[in-house]
N, C-alpha and C positions, 0 to 999 in steps of 0.2 A: 839349317841353322837351329830351328826350334828343337829338332830331335837331339842335336848335340848338346844344347843347353839343358834339355830335360835329363839326359844321361848324366851330365856333370853334376847337376843338383842332386839327383837321386843317389849318385855315388858318394857325394859329400854327406848326405843324410845318413846313409848306411854306416859311413865311417864314424860319425858322431855316436851312433848307437853302440857300435862295437867298442868304441873307446870308453864307454861307460857314462857318457853324457846324457843319454836317453832324451835327447831333444827331439820332439816330434817334427816331422817334415813340414807341417803346416806352420811351425814357429815363424813369426814375423810377418805372416800374410796380412794379419790385422794388427794395427799399431794402436797403442794407447794415445789419448790426446791429453795435453796439458796446457795450462796458462790462460784458460777462459772459463766463464760460467757455462756449465753444460758439457764440459769435456768428458768423454767416455773412456772407460778403463777396461783393458783386457784382463780377465781373471782366470781363464782356463784355456788350455790347448791340448788336443790329443788327436792321434791318427786312428781312423777306423777303416782298415784295409786301404783302398785306393782313395780314401776321402779324408779330409781334415775337418775337425770340428772345433770352433772357437767360441768361448763364452765371453760376453762383454756386458758391462754395466753401463747403461745409458741414462743419464739424468733427464728429467722433464718437469714441467710445471703442471700441477693438477687443476681441477676445475675451479679451485679457490685461489689459484696463483701461487700455491705453495710448492716448494721443491720436493720431488720424489725421485726414485730411481727404479728402473726396470731392468730385467735380465734378458739378454738377447743371445740367440744362437745363430752362428754362421756356419754353413756347411758348403764345402767346395771340393770338387774333384781335383786330383793332382794336376790334371791338364790345365786347370785354372790357376791354382795357387803356387805352382812351381815355375811358371812362365809368366813374365811380366806382361801387362796389357789389361785394359779395362774389359770387364765381362758383364753381360746382361744380368740383371738381378731379378729373382723371383721372390717377392715378399709375401709371405703367408700371414695375413693380418689377424691380429687379436689372439686366436687360439694357438697353442703350440702345434708343431708338425712333427710326427714321429720320424725317426732317423731313416727308416726304410723309404718313406715317401719323399723325404728331402733328397735322398740319393737318387731316386727316380728322376727328379728334375735336374739334379747335377749331371746325370748321364746324358741329358738333352741340352747341355751347354750352359746351364744357369748356375750362378752362385745363389744359394738359398738362404734367406734370412727369416727368422720368426722370433716371437717373444717366447720366453721360457718362464715357468712359474714354479713356486715352491709353496709350502704351507705358510701361514701367517708367522709362525715362530721363526722361520728362516728368511723372512723379509721380503718375499716376492709373490704374494698371493694374487690371483687373478681378480681384477676389478670389473665393475659394470662397464659394458661396451659403450653405453650412452654417456658415461661419465669419464672416469680416469683412464679406462681402457682405450678410449678414443684418443685422449691426449698423449698417452704413452706411444700409441701407434704413429701419431704424427711426428713425435720426436725421433722415433726409429727411422722413419723415412728421411728426415733431415740428416740424421747421422749417416745413413747409407749414402746420401748424396755428397757427403764430405770425404768419402773414402776413395783413394786413388785406384783401387781395384774395381770400382763400380763404373759401368757405362751409364752415365746419368741420362742419356737419351733413350735408354732401353730398360725401363722399369716396368715389370708386370706386377700387379697387385691381385692377390687371390684371397678368398675367404669363404667360410661357410657359416650359416646361421648368423649369430651376432657378428662373427668375423666377416660374413658377406655384407652386412650393413656397414662395418668399418671400411671394407674395401671400396664401397661406393662413396662413402664419406671422404676418404682420402683421394679418390679420383676427382672429387669436386674441389678439394682444397689445395692439393699439391700439384706441382708442375715442373717438367712435363711428366705425365704418366702415359705410357704407350699402349697399355691394354689392361683389361680387368676381367677376372672371372669371379662370379659371386653365386654360391649355391645356397638356396633357401634363405635369401636375405630378407629381413623385415624391412619393407620399403615404406610402411605406414605404421608408425608407432602408436598413433592414436587408436587405430583399429586393433593392432596386435596386442597391445597391453590391456585394452578394455576387454578384449576377447578372453584373455587368460583370467583377468580379474572377475569377469562375469561368470566364469565356470568354476570358481573356487568351491562352491557348494556342491556342484555336480561331481567334482573330483574328490569330495570329502577332504579337502585340504585342511590341516596338514597331517593326514592320516599316514602318509608315507607311500613310497612307490609300490611296495609289495601288496598293500591293501586297497589301493585306489582303483576305482572302475575306469579311470582315465590316467593310467600310471605315468606315461611320459609327460603329459600335460601337468599333472600334479608336481612332477619333479622340477619343472622350470618356473613354478609359481614364485619362488623367492626372488626371481629376477624382477617381477612386477613390484614386489615389496621394496626392493632396493631402488628401483626407478622412482617410485612415489616418494621415498625418503629424500631423494635428491631434488625432484622436480615437482612434487605435489601430487595430490590425488584427484584433481579436477580434470577429467578427460575431455571437457569442453574447452579447456584452455588452449590457446594457440601454441603453447610451448611444445606440444607433441608434434605439431605440424613442422615447426622449425627444426626439430630433431630428425625429421624423416627425409629420406632421399626424394620423395615426391615433391619436396619444396625447393630442390636445387638441381634438378636434372639439367637445367640450362648451363650449369657450370661443369657438367661431366661431358667432356669433349672427345675422349678416346673411345675406341671400340670396346664394347662390353658384351660379355656372354653371361646371361643369367639362366640358371637351371633351377627349376622347382618341380615338385611332384603333386599330383592331384590328391595323393593319400596323406599329405602332410597334416599332422595334428597340431604342430607347434607354431608354424608360420603358414596359416591357411592361404591357399592360392586365391581366395576371394579378394585379397588386396592387390593381386596382379591383374586379374581379368574378370569381366562380367559374363563370360561365356565358357563353356566346357569345364565347369567346376562341379562335379557330381557330389551328391550328399544323400545319405539314407538315414533320416531321423530315427527310424525304428530301431536302429542298431545301438542307440545311445541312451544313457540314463536320463531320467526326468530332470528337466532344468537346463540341459546342455543347449547352448546357443552359439551360432557362428555367422549370423546374417550381417553382411557388411554395413548396410545403410542403418540398421538398428543400433549397431555398436559404435559407429563412428560419430562422435558427438561434436567434434570441432568442425565448424563450417568449412574452412579451407582444406581440411583433410578428407572431405567427402568425394574423393576421386581415386579410382584405382590406377595402378601404374600405367597401364596401356593408354589411359585417358590423358595423362600429363606429358606423354612423349609426343614430339612434333610429328605431324602427319608425314608418312614416308620415311621416318627415321628408324623404324624397327620392322623386323620380320619375326614371325612366330612359327614354331614347328612342334607338333605333337608327336612324341616318340612312343611307339608301342612297346609293350613289355619285351625284354630280351628273352631269347630262348634259355630255358633252364632257371629263370628267376624264381626265387623262393619267397613265400610270404614270411614276413618277420612277425611271428606270433610271440606272445610273452615268454615262452620257453625256448625261443630260438637261440639265445646265447648260452644255453646250458646243454650238455649231452642228454639224450642222443640227438636232439634236433639239430644242433650246430654241426655235428660230425656227419649227419645224414644229408645236409644241404649240398646241392650240386654247385660246382663252380660255374660261374657265368663267364663266358668268353669276353675278354676286354674288347672294347670298341671305341672308335673316335667319336667325339660329340659332334652333332650337327651344329653348324653356325653359318651365318649369312656372310657372303663375300661382298654384298652390296650395301647393306644397312649398317648403321653405327651400332644399333642395339639388336642383339640376337637373343630371343626369348625362347628357351627350350623347355617345353612342358612334358614331363614324364607321365604318361597315361597309366595310372594304377587303378582306375576306377575310384569309387568313393573311399574316404578314409575309414579306418576302424578305430574303435575306442582305445585299443592298445597300440596304435601306430605312433611312431616318432616322426622324424622328418620324411620318412619314406615307408610305404607299406610293403615293398618288395626289395629284394637285393638287386643292385645294379652294378655294372662295371663299365663305366664310361669315363673317358679322359679327354681333356681339351688339348690334345697333342697338336693337331694341325692349326688350331686357333692360336696357341701360344707360339708355335714355330713361325707362323706368318709374320708376327710382329716382333719377333726376337731380334731381327737384323734389319728389317725394312726401315727406310727413313720415315720418321714421324710426319704425318700429313701437315700441310700448311694450316688447315682449319682446326688443328689441335688447340690453337688459341682463338678464342672468340671474345666478344665484348663483355659478356658476363664473367668469364674466367679472368680476363685482365683486370676488371674492376675489383674482383676478389683479391687478386694478387697485389693490387695497389693498396687495398685495405690492410692486408698482411704487412706490407712494407711500411705503412704509416701506423701500424699497431692499433687500428681502429675498426675492428670487425663489426659488421652489421648483422641483424637477424640472429642474434645469439639467444639461446634458450635461457629462461629465467629460473633460478634456483628457488627452493623453498625459503631461503633467507632473503628473497627479493633482490638479490644481486644477480648480475649476468654471469653465466658460466664462462670461465676462462677457457679459450681454445688456442692461445698463443704459447709458443715455447719461449725460451730465453730471448730477449729482444734482438740482440745482435745476430744470434743464430737464425732467428726467424727472417730477419732482413737479408742476411747472407744467402739463405736458401732461395728467397724470391729472386734476388739479383742474379745468382748463378743460373737459376732456371730460365730466366729471360735471355741471358746470354747463350745458354745451351741451345735454346730454340732459335734465336735470331741468327746464330752462326751456322745453322744447317744449310741455308741457301739464301740468295738475295731475295727470293720470294717470301721466305719466312721473316726476314728483317723488315721488308716493306709492309708486311701485314701488321707487325708489331707497331711500326711507326704510325700507320693509318688508324689502327684501333686506339692507340694511346691519344691521338689528337681529338678523338670523340669521347674519351673516357671522363666521367665526372670527377674522378679522383686523380689529380695530376701533381704528384710530389716533385717531378722534374721540371715543372713549369709547363707552358703550352705545347712543348715538343720534347720528344725523347730521341736519344741517339745511343749507339753502342758505347761511344766514348763516355757519355754521361753515366751510363750504368757502370762501366769499368772504373771510373773515377770514384763513384759512390762506394763501390765494393772495396776499393783500395783503402778507404777510410775505416772499414770494419776489420 
């Protein structure tokens, strides 16, 4: 039956093109929304071989509570957008994802979503991940969960660098999230920003990438300036702790695979672990520092990631260099170095089948002054990790007490532990109120309707929750009735 439907739709699409309509086959897969604050609008559609690409404008509220819009790209294989039915979603957080990478995940059964950016003149510049980039990503997830083509119980969130941070943040705030991959994520902003700030002089900032003895580190220093403009320059303030994943790991309940490299100069592994982090001071210019305890000034933030994870909740694996790996020296990206580099054979990433947290450490030896996130070339993909959770039923323990309390705070529009802005106001992290509440309610229903065990866990956790907008007890009928009013 599916084959017949696929043939029929493809034939109809070809007929439209031949008749001069030039309507892409992906037309209609994503629909514009109307009639409410935060409604999203489709602005572009085109076919790219066997794939469809759709551009969407998604409104959101920024850290000051003011309305903004973000540009979103949806990429799907014909097998997804020509045949009805909800599909698992791969959301690449914060940074854009190139079309070839998006197609890679489409070939593995996902519909891929990511933000798109333009220059400031065209209206969609990239914003700081700690600030509006975070809020935009939240709104995109809520928009994904409103789409009929999205399987709301199979949402994978992926990200790298600042996007890795946003992926962890979304995993703590949104529900249900079924799995997360985060590469080189800043998990301790107090340390990471203080580290970059402390090395401004050693990097000769703002001399520019080409002239700096620490070129990649120099190039990301404007991120620190932007963060301090929004949240202040006092690294002893608890604001940086509240912005960091180390402060809310109890609300991240889904399986997570974190990958980081010992050679990372931008997000030093010192914030992940107190062991197996090599460093050779003689390689670096005078004044360069990276000691975790010396640079972490906020008391609550003086813990590395492994120390805040519950005992038994994580496994770590140190990955040796792949055969054929090439060191990324300053001339690597220009001929002849790039053309002479050997291709590294692609391999599956290690991950734990038992623990919630899989910590994959790439052993590159000590970082070099010219390194970025990695000192060497790697070709590793989380194929088996993502495949495992693409269709498996989400576990009952995906909901815990900390997560439910946060969801109830979102429902009542009263978030706690918010970072404070330089204006002395709390940063806004909520979307349009009715959309925020709708997202929470549908998420609880999606979870509770998975099985009687899921429903009973929700009921039991709610009875002990300090925030009880439904009164002393919750039921699926009460959730449905409240959702109907929205």
